[in-house]
C-alpha positions as CSV (number, residue, x, y, z in Angstrom):
1,M,129.8,89.3,86.6
2,N,127.9,85.9,86.9
3,K,129.0,83.8,83.6
4,K,125.5,82.7,83.7
5,V,124.6,86.1,82.2
6,Y,126.4,85.2,79.0
7,L,124.6,81.7,78.7
8,L,121.4,83.8,78.9
9,A,122.7,86.3,76.5
10,V,123.5,83.8,74.0
11,V,119.6,82.4,74.4
12,A,118.6,86.1,73.4
13,F,120.7,86.3,70.5
14,V,119.5,82.8,69.1
15,V,116.0,83.9,69.6
16,G,116.8,87.4,68.0
17,T,118.4,85.9,65.1
18,V,115.4,84.1,63.8
19,E,113.5,87.6,63.3
20,L,115.0,88.7,60.1
21,I,117.2,85.5,59.1
22,I,115.1,85.4,56.2
23,G,115.5,89.1,55.4
24,G,118.5,88.3,53.0
25,I,116.9,85.2,51.4
26,L,113.4,86.5,50.8
27,D,113.5,85.9,47.0
28,L,114.9,82.2,47.6
29,V,111.7,81.7,49.9
30,A,109.5,83.5,47.4
31,E,110.5,81.4,44.6
32,D,110.4,78.2,46.4
33,L,106.9,78.5,47.8
34,G,105.6,80.0,44.6
35,V,104.8,83.4,46.4
36,S,105.7,87.4,45.7
37,L,108.4,89.3,47.3
38,G,106.0,91.3,49.2
39,R,104.0,88.4,50.6
40,A,107.6,86.6,51.4
41,G,108.2,90.1,53.5
42,L,105.2,89.3,55.4
43,L,106.9,86.5,57.5
44,I,109.2,89.1,58.9
45,T,106.1,91.3,59.8
46,I,104.1,88.8,61.2
47,F,107.0,87.7,63.5
48,S,107.8,91.1,64.6
49,L,104.0,91.8,65.3
50,V,103.5,88.7,67.2
51,F,106.6,89.2,69.3
52,A,105.6,93.0,70.0
53,V,102.1,92.1,71.4
54,A,103.2,88.8,72.8
55,S,106.1,89.5,75.0
56,P,104.0,91.8,78.0
57,V,100.9,89.3,77.6
58,L,103.0,86.2,78.1
59,L,105.1,87.7,80.9
60,T,101.9,88.4,82.7
61,A,100.1,85.1,82.0
62,T,103.2,83.1,83.3
63,A,103.9,85.2,86.1
64,K,103.6,82.3,88.7
65,F,105.7,79.9,87.1
66,D,109.6,79.1,88.3
67,R,111.7,81.0,85.6
68,K,114.2,78.2,85.0
69,K,111.0,75.7,84.1
70,L,109.1,78.2,82.1
71,M,112.5,78.8,80.0
72,L,112.7,75.3,79.6
73,V,109.2,74.6,78.5
74,T,109.6,77.7,76.2
75,L,112.8,76.9,74.5
76,V,111.0,73.3,73.4
77,T,108.0,75.3,71.9
78,F,110.6,77.4,70.3
79,F,112.5,74.4,69.0
80,G,109.9,72.7,67.4
81,G,108.7,76.3,65.8
82,N,112.0,76.1,63.9
83,L,111.7,72.5,63.0
84,L,108.4,73.1,61.6
85,A,109.8,76.2,59.5
86,F,112.6,73.8,58.3
87,W,110.1,71.4,57.1
88,S,107.3,73.7,55.8
89,P,106.0,72.3,52.3
90,N,104.2,75.6,51.6
91,Y,103.5,79.5,52.8
92,S,100.7,78.5,55.5
93,T,102.8,76.3,57.2
94,I,105.9,78.7,57.5
95,L,103.8,81.4,58.5
96,T,102.1,79.1,61.3
97,A,106.0,78.2,62.4
98,R,106.7,81.9,62.6
99,I,104.0,82.6,64.8
100,F,105.0,80.0,67.1
101,T,108.7,80.9,67.1
102,A,107.5,84.8,67.7
103,A,105.3,84.0,70.4
104,S,107.7,81.5,72.4
105,G,111.0,84.0,71.5
106,S,109.3,87.0,72.8
107,L,109.1,85.3,76.2
108,L,112.1,83.8,76.1
109,V,113.8,87.2,75.9
110,V,111.8,88.9,78.9
111,L,113.0,85.5,80.8
112,A,116.4,86.0,79.8
113,V,116.5,89.5,81.3
114,T,114.8,88.8,84.3
115,M,116.8,85.6,85.1
116,A,119.8,87.6,84.2
117,S,119.2,90.5,86.9
118,A,118.1,87.3,89.4
119,V,121.4,85.7,89.3
120,V,123.7,88.8,89.7
121,E,124.4,91.1,92.8
122,K,122.5,94.4,92.9
123,E,125.0,96.5,91.6
124,Y,125.7,94.4,88.7
125,R,122.0,94.4,87.6
126,G,122.6,97.2,84.8
127,R,125.3,95.7,83.5
128,A,123.7,92.1,83.3
129,I,120.5,93.6,81.6
130,G,122.8,95.6,79.2
131,T,124.4,92.2,78.1
132,I,121.1,90.5,77.4
133,F,120.2,93.5,75.2
134,M,123.6,93.1,73.5
135,G,122.8,89.7,72.4
136,I,119.2,90.9,71.1
137,S,120.6,93.9,69.0
138,G,123.7,91.8,67.9
139,S,121.3,88.9,66.4
140,L,119.3,91.5,64.8
141,V,122.0,92.9,63.1
142,L,124.0,89.7,62.4
143,G,120.6,87.7,61.7
144,V,120.4,88.8,57.9
145,P,124.1,88.1,56.8
146,I,124.2,84.6,58.8
147,G,120.9,83.5,56.9
148,L,122.0,85.1,53.5
149,T,125.2,83.0,53.7
150,I,123.7,79.8,55.0
151,G,120.7,80.0,52.9
152,N,122.9,80.8,49.5
153,A,125.0,77.7,50.6
154,F,122.5,75.0,51.5
155,G,118.9,76.4,50.6
156,W,116.7,78.9,52.4
157,R,115.6,76.1,55.0
158,A,119.0,75.5,56.4
159,P,119.3,78.6,58.6
160,F,116.2,77.2,60.3
161,L,118.1,73.8,61.0
162,L,120.9,75.6,62.5
163,I,118.9,77.6,64.9
164,S,117.0,74.6,65.9
165,V,120.4,72.9,66.9
166,L,121.2,76.1,68.6
167,T,117.7,75.9,70.6
168,L,118.8,72.3,71.6
169,L,122.2,73.2,72.6
170,S,121.0,76.4,74.7
171,F,118.1,74.1,76.4
172,I,120.9,71.5,77.5
173,A,123.1,74.3,78.9
174,V,119.9,76.0,80.6
175,A,119.1,72.7,82.2
176,V,122.5,72.0,83.4
177,S,123.7,75.5,84.4
178,M,120.8,77.6,85.7
179,E,119.1,77.1,89.0
180,N,115.7,77.1,89.8
181,I,114.5,80.9,90.2
182,K,111.1,81.9,92.0
183,P,109.1,84.5,90.1
184,K,108.9,88.1,91.2
185,P,105.7,90.4,91.2
186,V,105.1,91.4,87.6
187,I,103.4,94.8,86.5
188,S,99.9,94.1,85.0
189,L,99.6,95.0,81.4
190,K,97.0,97.7,82.2
191,E,99.2,99.2,84.5
192,Q,102.0,99.3,81.9
193,V,99.9,100.9,79.2
194,K,98.6,103.3,81.8
195,T,102.3,104.9,82.0
196,L,101.9,105.8,78.3
197,K,99.5,108.6,79.0
198,N,102.3,110.6,80.0
199,T,102.8,112.3,76.4
200,K,106.8,112.6,76.9
201,I,107.2,109.3,77.3
202,F,104.5,108.1,74.8
203,S,106.2,110.4,71.9
204,A,109.3,108.8,73.0
205,Q,108.1,105.4,72.5
206,M,106.7,106.2,69.1
207,T,110.2,107.7,67.9
208,S,111.5,104.1,68.3
209,F,108.4,102.9,66.6
210,L,108.6,105.3,63.4
211,F,112.5,105.1,63.3
212,L,112.7,101.4,63.0
213,T,109.7,101.6,60.6
214,G,111.9,104.0,58.4
215,H,114.8,101.5,58.5
216,L,113.0,98.4,57.9
217,A,111.3,99.9,54.9
218,L,114.4,99.5,52.9
219,Y,116.5,96.8,55.1
220,A,113.7,94.2,54.9
221,Y,114.2,94.2,51.1
222,L,117.7,95.3,50.8
223,T,118.7,92.2,49.0
224,P,116.3,92.5,45.9
225,F,117.5,96.3,45.7
226,L,121.0,95.3,46.0
227,K,120.4,92.7,42.8
228,S,118.1,95.2,40.9
229,E,119.7,98.4,41.4
230,L,123.6,97.7,41.7
231,G,123.3,94.6,39.8
232,L,125.2,92.3,42.4
233,N,125.3,88.6,42.7
234,G,125.1,86.6,45.8
235,T,128.4,86.8,46.8
236,W,128.6,90.4,46.5
237,V,125.4,90.7,48.6
238,S,127.0,88.8,51.4
239,I,129.5,91.0,51.3
240,V,127.7,94.0,51.7
241,Y,125.6,92.4,54.6
242,F,128.6,91.5,56.4
243,I,129.8,95.3,56.1
244,F,126.3,96.3,57.1
245,G,126.3,94.2,60.1
246,V,129.7,95.1,61.2
247,A,129.2,98.9,61.1
248,A,125.6,98.1,62.6
249,V,127.5,96.8,65.6
250,L,130.0,99.5,66.0
251,G,126.9,102.0,65.6
252,G,125.7,100.5,68.9
253,G,129.1,101.3,70.7
254,V,129.2,105.1,69.1
255,G,125.7,105.4,70.0
256,G,126.8,104.9,73.9
257,F,129.5,107.1,73.7
258,L,127.6,110.2,72.0
259,S,125.1,109.7,74.7
260,D,127.7,110.1,77.5
261,K,129.7,112.5,75.9
262,F,126.8,114.9,74.7
263,G,123.9,113.6,76.5
264,S,121.0,111.5,75.1
265,E,118.8,114.2,74.1
266,K,121.0,116.0,71.5
267,S,122.3,112.6,70.6
268,I,119.0,111.4,69.4
269,I,118.1,114.5,67.3
270,G,121.7,114.3,65.5
271,I,121.5,110.6,65.0
272,I,118.2,110.7,63.6
273,S,118.9,113.7,61.6
274,V,121.9,112.2,59.9
275,F,120.3,108.9,59.4
276,A,117.4,110.5,57.5
277,L,119.7,112.2,54.9
278,A,121.8,109.0,54.3
279,I,118.5,106.9,54.1
280,F,117.6,109.6,51.4
281,M,120.9,109.5,49.9
282,I,120.6,105.8,48.9
283,P,118.7,105.5,45.6
284,Y,121.1,108.5,44.2
285,V,124.5,106.9,44.7
286,T,123.5,103.3,43.3
287,F,125.9,104.3,40.3
288,S,129.1,103.9,42.3
289,L,129.5,100.8,44.5
290,P,132.0,102.4,46.7
291,L,130.0,105.4,47.1
292,F,127.0,103.4,48.0
293,L,129.0,101.3,50.5
294,G,130.2,105.0,52.3
295,V,126.6,106.1,52.5
296,M,125.5,102.7,53.6
297,V,128.0,102.3,56.4
298,I,126.5,105.6,57.9
299,W,123.0,104.3,57.5
300,S,123.8,101.0,59.1
301,A,125.8,102.4,61.9
302,L,123.3,105.2,62.9
303,S,120.4,102.4,62.7
304,W,121.3,101.0,65.9
305,A,123.5,103.8,67.3
306,V,120.1,105.6,68.3
307,T,119.1,102.9,70.6
308,P,121.5,103.5,73.7
309,A,120.7,107.0,73.6
310,Q,116.8,106.3,73.5
311,Q,117.0,104.1,76.4
312,N,119.1,106.3,78.5
313,Y,116.5,109.0,77.5
314,L,113.7,106.9,78.8
315,I,115.2,105.9,82.2
316,T,116.1,109.4,82.6
317,S,112.5,110.6,81.6
318,A,111.0,108.1,84.0
319,P,113.1,106.7,86.5
320,E,110.0,105.5,88.5
321,T,109.2,103.3,85.4
322,S,112.3,102.6,83.8
323,D,111.8,98.9,83.9
324,I,108.6,99.0,82.3
325,Q,109.7,101.6,79.6
326,Q,112.6,99.3,78.7
327,S,109.9,96.6,77.8
328,L,107.2,99.1,76.2
329,N,110.4,100.2,74.1
330,N,111.3,96.8,73.0
331,S,107.6,96.1,72.1
332,A,108.2,99.7,69.9
333,L,110.9,98.7,68.2
334,H,109.6,95.3,67.0
335,M,106.4,97.0,66.2
336,G,108.3,99.2,64.0
337,I,110.1,96.3,62.5
338,A,106.4,94.6,61.6
339,F,105.2,97.7,60.1
340,G,108.2,98.7,58.1
341,S,108.7,95.7,56.4
342,S,105.0,95.3,55.8
343,I,105.0,98.9,54.4
344,G,108.2,98.0,52.3
345,G,106.4,95.0,51.1
346,I,103.4,97.3,49.8
347,V,105.9,99.6,48.1
348,I,107.6,96.9,46.3
349,E,104.1,95.3,45.2
350,Q,102.6,98.7,43.9
351,S,105.9,100.2,42.2
352,S,109.5,99.6,42.8
353,V,112.3,98.8,45.2
354,I,114.2,102.0,44.5
355,H,111.2,104.0,46.3
356,N,111.7,101.9,49.8
357,A,114.7,104.3,50.7
358,T,112.4,107.5,50.4
359,V,109.3,106.1,51.7
360,G,111.4,104.7,54.9
361,G,112.9,108.4,55.0
362,G,109.6,109.9,55.4
363,F,108.7,107.6,58.4
364,V,112.5,108.7,59.9
365,I,111.4,112.3,59.5
366,L,108.4,111.9,61.4
367,A,110.4,110.1,64.2
368,L,112.6,113.2,64.5
369,V,109.3,115.6,64.8
370,T,108.2,113.1,67.6
371,A,111.7,113.0,69.3
372,I,111.6,116.8,69.3
373,F,108.2,117.1,70.7
374,S,109.2,114.3,73.6
375,I,112.2,116.2,74.4
376,T,110.4,119.7,74.7
377,R,107.7,118.4,77.1
378,E,108.2,118.9,80.8
379,Q,109.2,115.8,82.7
380,E,106.2,114.2,84.8
381,A,106.4,111.5,87.2
382,V,104.9,108.2,86.0
383,K,103.8,106.0,89.0
384,K,104.1,102.2,88.9
385,E,101.8,99.8,90.8
386,A,102.3,96.1,91.3
387,A,99.9,93.7,90.0
């Protein structure tokens, strides 16, 4: 496979890392900027929300521009947004920076996917796209422990400086290594949304949204949970996040194996069911760190194990619009991250972080319901029209 795909995967990894990089240091951000934990959590919410909405909109708006040149311009915008976050003197400034980085980052991810498809032979396109998504999922999993480690050592602003440097290096690599790539016809936003009239597909996309909502309701606030409920210090919190990250990355491979072995439908139902059980158990195992870590490993592994099965399910359920469904699923995932982190913030503000797991588990149960509903629907043809 063309080595340039791996460069594009690195770009996707850098972009994805920004989304949750402050998740582990929300308490530091809140204290320094003089805001509550819930309000600090909105920095994750706003990023994910803008990311989800901006992705299809910007792709359509920039359809006529050369892909390489557009990526370079967007990388400059992304670089500026992260520098603004690093220099932020107050909450309003960093909130603005998050909006800029989310919008530019969403376009960078889509460009990485389309450029990866363009630089490889037809028979390698699926593998190339998979490589880009590995970079994205890896960044979402590892972003928090990276931010936590650097933030605790050098202050909460340091992770944004690191991302700025990595973005600059990515700009140089893309400018030197990538050739100009002409744009291809893009499906209009209206036609993309039309595919969701199919109840089987819509409920499948809702499953992704609700699942990530439930997951982020706790995961976005795992640091205050670990400190208040288990009494862990900064070093132990970093260790827990590292374990979580490793388990989640391995879980993606497990999910792919289960999907191939038992089929995507059985895998989705099984994974969501066990995931719900694990997240509901979290508040009741905090009396023992080893027991908590055991349950947490299951929770973390299954948090990304469902993704390969879900993507495979969407491809087989709507083969005519599989490319559109992957894009919409990416938006659904980020909408879930936005909504889940927002819900988690409300729970903390109104009661206590100990209840975040239970509230999150409720959304996971809803995800199980929509998954069963989707799987039991008859398959319908979904037409795709070019813009």
